[in-house]
N, C-alpha and C positions, 0 to 999 in steps of 0.2 A: 643317309643320303636322302638331304629335299626333290621335290617335285624340281627338273629344270636346271642342277644343275651337275654339268660338267662331270663326265663318270669320271672316276679317277687310274679304270683300270685296273689290271685284272695285278698288273707286274710286282709288286708289290705283296697278296694272298699264296703265288706260284713261288713252289722250298729252290730256293739258291742252288740246293745240290742235291734233287731229291734223286733215290735212287732206282725208283720203282711204277709207276704204274698205277699199283693201289698207295701209295702215298701223294700220288697228286691228285684222285677221285673226296681220297681223307680230306685235304690241301680245299681241292674246289669250296667245298660243304659249304666254308666261312668264308666263299669269296661276297666278296662287295665291292667287286671294280665297280659297277652301274645300278641306274637304280631296279633292276628289271630286278633286280631277288626277292623285293619289295615284294610283291604280286604272283610271284610263281611262287608253283607247290614247294619245290626243292630244287636245287642242276641238279641236271643231267650231265655225265659226265658220257667218253664213249667205254667202246666196252669190246672184248674182241679179242684173237690173240695175241699175244703180251710179244710175239716177235713179226708181229704180220709183214709180209710181204709187200700187203694193199692195202692203207689206208681211205675208206669212200667218205667226202665230207659235208654231211647234206649244211642246212642251209641255220635251222633252232629246231628246240622239241617242238612236236604239236600236244593237241593237248592231252591224247591218248602217255604220249610219253613221258607230258611233265606229271602225270598220275604215279605213273607207275619208275620215272625215275631212270626208263632204261632209252638208249636210241633207238627208231626203227620198227617201233613195234605193233603202230596204226598201221590206217588203210595204206599209207604209202610205202610201208617199211615194210609189207606182205609184198607187196606188188615189185619191192626190188629184188628181194629174196626172191618171185619168181624170172627179174629179169638176169639176177647175178650164177641161178642154175641154166636156163638157158643160153647165158652166152659161152657156160661151161667152166666157170673157177668156180675153186677149189673153196669153199665157206670156212674153211678151216684157216686160212691164210690174211682174215677180214680183219683189219680193225674199223669198228664206227663210229662214227664222231659226227660233232656240229662245229660249226664257226662259233656259235654262240649259246652256249650254254643250260641258258635262263630262258622260257615262252614270253615273249611276249606276246601280245592279245589284249582284245578289249571284250566288254561286256556288252551281250545281248538278250535283251533277256532274262533266262535261265545259260543262257552257252556260252563261251571262250573262243571267240571267232578272234583265229589268226591277223596279226599283224605281221612284216616285215620288220624287220628290226637294220634301225639305222646305221651310217659309216659312224658311226657316235660309238653304237653297243659293239662293229663287227673289229673295230680298232683298240676297245677298251677288253675282251675277253680272248684277244691273237694271243698274248701271254698261253693262255693255255695248248692254245691249237700248236702252238711253235714247243711249248714241253710236250705234248705228245709226241710229236716228228721225234725231239731230239731221242723220245726212251729205244718207242719203237725202230728207228730207226730202216723202213718199207725204201722197196725198191719204187714202187710209185706211188701215187695221190692222184685220186681220182675226185676232180668236186662237180658234187650233184647239184646244179643252180647256179643263181644269178650270184647272190649271197657269197658261196661258200668260195665262187673261183674271184670275186673281188675281195678274198680274205687273203687268199695265196697269190695273188698275180698285179691286184691293184685297183683301183675304182675305177678306174678306165677300160679296162678289163670285162669283153662281150664276147658270151658264152655262143651267141647268133654266127657268127666269125670266124672263129673260132674249135667248136666244140668237135670232139671224134681224133682230132690232130693229137697226135704225141706230141707235149713241149717240154722245153729245157727247164732246170729247177728256174725261176724268175731271181737274176743276180742280187735284185732287188728285197727280194726276202729274207727278213727277222730271223735270223737262226744261230742257237749255239757256238763256240766255237769250236767242239764235234760234230757237228751234223755232216754228214757226209754228202755236202749236194752235188760231185760228180758222178753218183753216182744214181743220183735220183733224174726219176720222168713224173711230168704230169699231164691228167689229162679233164679236161673240161665235156660234161654235158648237161641234161637237164636233168632237171629235178627229179623223182619219181610224182610228188604232188603234180606236177607237170601232163604227165600222162594222164591222170583223173580229173583234171580238169579238159583235156582238147576233145574237141568237137570230135576228130578220128579217133581216137584211144589205141586203134590196133596197130594203128601207121604211127602213131607217137610211142609206142612200147615197142616199139619194134627197131625204131630210130635208136631209143636209149641201149636196147641188146647188140644191138649193133656194134652201136659204138663200146662197150662194153666187151665184144668180142677183141677189139680192137687193142685194150687191158688187157684179156688174156693173151694175145696173141705176141704182145710184148713179154709177158712173165716169165713164158717159154722158150724165149730165145737164150 
C-alpha cells in the first residue's frame, strides 16, 4: 500500500467463518488493511483466555510489544497487571488486545516513538476487534484509553465524561449476527500508559484500580 493511500480495511483479510482465535491470529499475520504493517515488526494479536469473561482493549502495541509480538508486555502492561490484581480480578478470565494491531511510530535517532493511530487506522483494524469479540463472547469489555473507547463507541466518545460507568453495548457497533449483544456491558477508563505519564502517578493508578473494581463487581453479580 503506497504512503498516503486510503486504507482498504482489514475485512477482506478476516476469515469469513473463523472457528478459533488461533485461526484469526494466523490470518492477521497477513493483514495489509492499512499502511502500518509496512514498518511494524509484526502484527500483535490478542492473547488470553479462549472463553474470556472480560476483554481489556488498549490502543495499539508499543515498541516492546511490537518486537515480542505480544500485547501488554512492556511497562504499561506490567502496570496493568498490578492494577488487575489490586482490583481483585482473576487474570485467567481476561483476554488482552488492542484496537489497532500494528505499532505506529516515528523514528527519532535510534528510538521508535509512539504515534497515536488516526481514525482511519482504527476503522481499518476494527474488523479484527469485532472478530475477536465474536469468538470470545465476553460478558464485559473495558476500553483502556481514548483510542479503544472510540473504536467501541465512535469518534465522539470522551473517556473523561464517561469513565468508570457501566454502559450498554453500543447499538451502533458493527457485529456478526450471532454476537450476544444483549448480554454485553462495556466500561471505559484510562490507558495504563496515561498513569505512567501522570504528574501524580499514585492518584492516577488509584483511579484506574477503582474503575477496574467496578468491572470486577459487575462480573461478580
